C-alpha positions in Angstrom: -22.7 -38.0 -17.7 -21.7 -36.1 -20.9 -23.4 -35.8 -24.2 -22.6 -34.3 -27.7 -25.0 -31.7 -29.0 -25.0 -30.5 -32.6 -26.7 -27.2 -33.5 -26.6 -24.5 -36.2 -25.1 -26.4 -39.1 -22.5 -28.7 -37.5 -21.6 -26.4 -34.5 -21.0 -28.8 -31.6 -20.7 -28.6 -27.9 -20.3 -31.1 -25.1 -22.8 -30.9 -22.2 -22.1 -32.5 -18.9 -22.7 -32.5 -15.2 -20.1 -33.3 -12.5 -22.8 -34.6 -10.1 -26.0 -36.5 -10.6 -28.8 -34.1 -11.4 -26.3 -31.3 -11.0 -26.0 -28.1 -13.1 -25.3 -28.8 -16.7 -22.3 -27.1 -18.2 -21.0 -27.1 -21.7 -17.8 -26.9 -23.7 -18.0 -25.3 -27.1 -16.1 -27.2 -29.8 -17.0 -25.1 -32.7 -17.6 -26.4 -36.2 -15.8 -29.8 -36.3 -16.6 -33.2 -37.8 -18.5 -35.8 -35.8 -15.5 -38.1 -35.5 -13.3 -35.5 -33.9 -16.2 -34.4 -31.6 -16.8 -38.0 -30.4 -13.1 -38.3 -29.7 -13.1 -35.2 -27.5 -16.3 -36.5 -25.8 -14.6 -39.7 -24.8 -11.7 -37.8 -23.2 -14.1 -35.5 -21.4 -16.0 -38.5 -20.0 -12.7 -40.0 -18.8 -11.8 -36.7 -17.1 -15.2 -36.5 -15.4 -14.8 -40.1 -14.2 -11.4 -39.3 -12.8 -12.7 -36.2 -11.0 -15.6 -38.1 -9.4 -13.2 -40.8 -8.2 -10.5 -38.2 -7.1 -7.9 -40.1 -9.1 -5.1 -38.9 -11.4 -5.6 -39.2 -15.1 -4.0 -42.0 -17.0 -1.1 -41.5 -19.5 -3.5 -41.4 -22.5 -5.7 -38.6 -21.1 -2.7 -36.6 -19.6 -0.9 -36.8 -23.0 -4.1 -35.6 -24.8 -4.5 -32.7 -22.4 -0.9 -31.7 -22.8 -1.3 -31.7 -26.6 -4.3 -29.3 -26.7 -4.0 -25.8 -28.0 -4.6 -23.0 -25.6 -8.1 -22.2 -27.0 -9.7 -25.5 -26.2 -7.6 -26.0 -23.0 -8.8 -22.6 -21.6 -12.4 -23.7 -22.3 -11.9 -26.9 -20.3 -10.3 -24.9 -17.5 -13.2 -22.5 -17.4 -15.6 -25.4 -16.5 -13.2 -27.1 -14.1 -12.1 -30.0 -16.4 -8.4 -29.0 -16.7 -7.4 -27.5 -13.3 -3.7 -27.9 -13.0 -3.6 -29.6 -16.4 -1.6 -28.2 -19.2 0.4 -26.0 -16.9 3.2 -25.9 -19.3 0.9 -24.3 -21.8 -0.2 -21.4 -19.7 1.6 -18.2 -20.7 2.3 -15.2 -18.5 0.2 -12.9 -20.7 -2.8 -15.3 -20.6 -2.6 -15.6 -16.8 -2.2 -11.9 -16.1 -5.1 -11.1 -18.4 -7.3 -13.5 -16.5 -6.2 -12.2 -13.1 -6.8 -8.5 -13.9 -10.4 -9.3 -14.8 -10.9 -10.6 -11.2 -9.9 -7.4 -9.6 -12.8 -5.2 -8.5 -11.2 -2.4 -6.6 -10.8 1.3 -6.8 -9.1 2.8 -9.8 -5.9 3.3 -7.8 -5.9 -0.4 -7.0 -6.2 -1.3 -10.7 -3.4 1.1 -11.5 -1.2 -0.3 -8.8 -1.5 -3.9 -10.1 -1.4 -2.6 -13.7 2.1 -1.3 -13.1 3.3 -4.6 -11.8 1.7 -6.4 -14.7 3.5 -4.1 -17.1 6.8 -4.7 -15.5 6.4 -8.5 -15.6 5.4 -8.5 -19.3 8.3 -6.1 -20.2 10.8 -8.3 -18.6 9.5 -11.9 -19.2 7.3 -11.2 -22.3 3.7 -12.2 -22.7 4.6 -15.5 -24.3 6.8 -16.8 -21.5 5.4 -20.0 -20.0 4.2 -19.5 -16.4 5.8 -22.7 -15.3 9.2 -21.7 -16.7 9.6 -18.7 -14.4 12.0 -19.8 -11.6 13.2 -18.3 -8.3 16.4 -17.1 -10.0 14.2 -15.4 -12.6 12.2 -13.7 -9.9 15.4 -12.4 -8.2 16.7 -11.2 -11.6 13.4 -9.3 -12.2 13.7 -7.5 -8.9 17.3 -6.5 -9.7 16.1 -5.3 -13.1 13.5 -3.0 -11.4 16.2 -1.3 -9.4 19.0 -1.2 -12.0 17.1 -0.8 -15.3 13.9 0.9 -14.3 15.4 3.1 -11.6 12.6 2.5 -9.1 13.0 3.3 -5.4 13.4 0.5 -2.9 9.9 1.2 -1.5 8.3 1.0 -5.0 10.3 -2.2 -5.8 9.1 -3.7 -2.5 5.4 -3.0 -3.4 5.9 -4.5 -6.9 7.4 -7.7 -5.5 4.6 -8.1 -3.1 2.1 -7.6 -5.9 3.9 -10.2 -8.1 3.8 -12.6 -5.1 0.0 -12.1 -4.9 -0.3 -12.9 -8.6 1.4 -16.2 -8.2 -0.6 -17.1 -5.1 -3.6 -16.9 -7.3 -2.0 -19.0 -10.0 -1.3 -21.7 -7.4 -4.9 -21.5 -6.2 -6.1 -21.9 -9.8 -3.6 -24.8 -10.1 -1.8 -23.2 -13.0 1.6 -23.7 -11.3 2.9 -25.5 -8.3 5.4 -23.0 -6.9 5.6 -19.2 -6.2 9.0 -18.0 -7.4 8.5 -14.6 -5.7 7.8 -16.1 -2.2 11.4 -15.8 -1.1 12.4 -12.6 -3.0 13.7 -9.9 -0.7 11.2 -7.0 -0.7 12.9 -4.4 1.5 11.0 -1.6 3.2 7.9 -0.4 1.5 8.4 3.0 3.2 10.3 5.8 1.6 11.1 8.3 4.4 12.7 10.7 1.9 9.2 11.3 0.4 7.8 12.5 3.8 7.7 16.3 4.0 6.1 18.4 6.7 4.3 21.5 5.3 4.3 24.2 7.9 1.3 26.3 8.7 3.1 29.5 7.7 4.1 28.0 4.3 0.6 26.8 3.5 -1.0 30.1 4.4 1.4 31.8 1.9 0.5 29.2 -0.7 -3.2 29.6 -0.1 -2.8 33.4 -0.6 -1.3 32.7 -4.0 -4.3 30.6 -5.2 -6.2 31.9 -8.2 -9.7 31.5 -6.7 -11.7 30.6 -3.6 -12.1 26.9 -4.6 -8.4 26.4 -5.0 -7.9 27.8 -1.6 -10.5 25.4 -0.2 -9.0 22.4 -2.1 -5.7 23.0 -0.4 -7.3 23.9 3.0 -9.4 20.8 3.1 -6.3 18.6 2.9 -4.0 20.7 5.1 -6.5 21.8 7.8 -9.1 19.1 7.5 -6.9 16.1 6.6 -9.1 15.1 3.6 -8.0 12.8 0.8 -7.8 14.6 -2.5 -9.7 14.5 -4.8 -12.2 11.8 -3.7 -13.2 13.2 -0.4 -13.2 16.8 -1.6 -15.5 16.1 -4.6 -18.0 14.1 -2.5 -18.4 16.9 0.0 -21.7 18.8 -0.1 -23.0 21.8 1.7 -25.3 19.6 3.6 -22.3 18.0 5.2 -21.3 21.2 6.8 -22.9 21.8 10.2 -22.1 25.4 11.0 -23.9 25.2 14.4 -22.1 22.1 15.7 -18.8 23.0 14.0 -18.5 19.6 12.3 -17.8 18.4 8.8 -19.2 15.0 7.6 -16.7 13.3 5.2 -17.6 10.4 3.0 -14.5 8.2 2.5 -14.6 6.3 -0.8 -11.3 4.6 0.0 -12.5 3.0 3.3 -16.2 2.7 2.7 -15.9 -1.1 2.2 -14.8 -1.4 5.8 -17.5 -1.7 8.4 -18.1 1.7 10.1 -15.6 3.6 8.0 -17.8 4.9 5.2 -18.3 8.3 6.9 -16.3 10.2 9.6 -16.9 13.5 11.4 -14.2 16.1 11.3 -14.1 19.2 13.6 -14.6 22.4 11.7 -11.2 23.8 12.7 -11.0 27.6 12.7 -8.7 27.8 9.6 -11.0 25.4 7.7 -14.2 27.2 8.8 -12.9 30.5 7.3 -12.2 28.9 4.0 -15.5 27.1 3.9 -17.3 30.4 4.8 -15.6 32.2 1.9 -16.5 29.4 -0.5 -20.2 29.4 0.8 -20.5 33.1 0.2 -19.2 32.8 -3.3 -21.3 29.7 -4.2 -24.3 30.0 -6.6 -27.7 29.7 -4.9 -28.9 26.1 -4.6 -25.6 24.5 -5.5 -25.1 21.1 -3.9 -21.4 20.3 -3.9 -18.8 22.3 -2.1 -16.3 22.0 -5.0 -17.9 22.8 -8.4 -15.3 24.0 -10.8 -12.8 21.1 -10.5 -15.0 18.1 -10.7 -13.6 16.6 -13.9 -11.7 13.5 -12.9 -9.4 13.9 -15.9 -8.1 17.2 -14.6 -4.6 17.1 -13.2 -4.8 19.0 -9.9 -1.2 18.2 -9.1 0.2 20.2 -12.1 -1.7 23.3 -11.2 -0.9 22.9 -7.5 2.8 22.9 -8.4 2.4 26.1 -10.3 0.7 27.7 -7.3 3.5 26.5 -4.9 6.1 28.0 -7.2 4.2 31.2 -7.5 4.3 31.5 -3.7 8.1 31.1 -3.8 8.5 27.5 -2.7 9.6 24.3 -4.4 7.0 21.5 -4.7 7.4 18.6 -2.3 6.9 14.9 -2.9 3.4 13.4 -2.6 1.8 16.9 -2.8 -1.6 16.0 -1.4 -0.8 13.2 1.0 1.9 15.2 2.7 -0.7 17.9 3.5 -2.8 15.2 5.2 0.3 13.8 7.0 1.3 17.3 8.1 -2.1 17.9 9.6 -2.2 14.5 11.4 1.3 15.0 12.7 0.3 18.4 14.0 -2.8 17.1 15.7 -0.9 14.3 17.4 0.9 16.9 19.5 -2.3 18.0 21.1 -4.8 15.1 21.0 -4.6 11.4 21.6 -3.8 9.1 18.7 -7.1 7.3 18.5 -9.1 10.5 18.3 -6.8 12.0 15.6 -7.1 8.8 13.5 -10.9 9.0 13.7 -10.7 12.5 12.3 -8.2 11.7 9.6 -9.7 8.4 8.6 -6.9 5.9 9.1 -5.7 3.4 11.7 -3.0 4.1 14.4 -0.7 1.6 12.7 -1.1 3.3 9.3 -0.7 6.7 10.9 2.5 5.7 12.7 4.0 4.0 9.6 3.0 6.4 6.8 1.9 9.7 8.3 3.7 10.6 11.5 6.6 13.1 11.2 8.8 15.0 13.6 7.9 18.7 13.4 10.7 20.2 15.5 12.8 17.6 17.1 15.2 20.0 18.8 12.4 22.0 20.4 10.6 18.8 21.5 13.8 17.6 23.1 14.2 20.8 25.0 10.6 20.7 26.1 11.0 17.0 27.2 13.8 17.7 29.6 12.4 21.1 30.6 13.4 24.4 29.2 14.7 25.8 32.6 16.8 22.7 33.2 18.3 22.9 29.7 19.2 26.5 30.1 20.9 25.8 33.5 22.8 22.9 31.9 24.0 25.1 29.1 25.1 27.9 31.4 27.1 25.6 33.8 30.7 24.9 32.9 32.6 21.9 34.2 34.7 24.0 36.5 32.4 26.7 37.7 31.7 25.0 41.0 28.1 24.2 40.2 28.6 21.3 37.8 30.5 18.1 38.2 34.3 18.6 37.7 35.7 15.2 36.6 39.2 16.7 36.3 39.6 18.0 39.9 41.1 15.6 42.3 39.3 15.5 45.6 41.1 15.6 48.9 41.0 12.7 51.3 38.7 14.6 53.6 36.3 15.2 50.8 35.8 11.6 49.9 32.8 10.1 51.6 32.7 6.4 52.4 30.4 5.9 49.4 32.8 7.8 47.2 35.7 5.8 48.4 33.9 2.6 47.8 33.0 3.8 44.3 36.6 4.5 43.5 37.7 1.1 44.7 35.0 -0.6 42.7 35.8 1.4 39.6 39.5 0.5 39.9 38.7 -3.2 40.2 36.4 -3.0 37.1 39.1 -1.2 35.1 41.7 -3.8 36.1 39.4 -6.6 35.0 38.7 -5.0 31.6 42.4 -4.3 31.0 43.4 -7.8 31.8 40.8 -9.1 29.2 39.6 -11.6 31.8 35.9 -11.1 31.1 33.5 -14.0 31.9 31.4 -15.2 28.9 28.2 -15.1 30.9 28.7 -11.3 31.6 28.3 -10.4 28.0 24.6 -10.5 28.2 24.2 -8.5 31.4 
């Protein structure tokens, strides 16, 4: 079941298999004497026997596991011999380090979880035992994010959700038994104050202030084409531009792991076509990519973009690039159905409604909804001009129709009932 192997001048390891004829695994013990190695071997054999019988360890084995240093304990966990054992020895720093190594996402995903990891370590410290973090500690950490770090409610909500995800993994790895962040109030992950509609006139003025044709195209691709900057801009090639069909093929790095969402086709809108044509005329012969001068991922396009905005006489808005996409999607929603627009922009209707949709001109839309002519008539009519309803003029008896008389009588009865406070309980839900 388990055996002790000595190699390279008293370096020792334990080899074992959890099933008959199964894969052999090993636990490195380092350079220790034979007596200590045989003692560890005996405990490992007891652990394997308990796992095969699905029974808890006895007091002797449990006490031995609890007394191990983190180095040997982590080696036992790595091969499945200490799952859920020695929980009190697992530190927050050790756990978060292991967790971050399991994340295989986009750079933005790593950055997102990295911020939450940093906040957890800043508040609890790396040496804090995972099992010692309670529900009260989790609530205090959230309050600290708001009061001490000055984060917005939306950002705090996302960090709490990320911490909750961390602890779910810890439970799955049997490093702890409870998730202290499970009941922590998150609040809305949306920050409506960071939504900003960038009008067509404003973006034209800003594009005119750009230093070169590629900067004009960078801004235009986001505002007129709804592309994500910089990933979708930098992946765009001239082969993706179909001048005859008036289409633009966009490769989406963010959504490529979803079936059928690696590529989308965007109409070559007139505003976008003009900018692309200018860039094509200025491009060197044989060049592949549409954007060539700003391909260094270390370049901070946001800083330069802010300078361009200020040069045009405007103040930079929040989420510079995303609000260009959101402005275009909100604009397109006024003329095309939501499903079609989402296919062009590359998001889902739920995401579009939650994070992108904005009111462009609420007053104008309201007037259009009720009808411009009707709104003008309503504005011109005064209560006493004979055309509108005059609620202050008392009608004569001959003017009261039977329906009107019945209404007056019913209204008086209702008023009397309200004034007498004799309102039936069951009527409250009508």
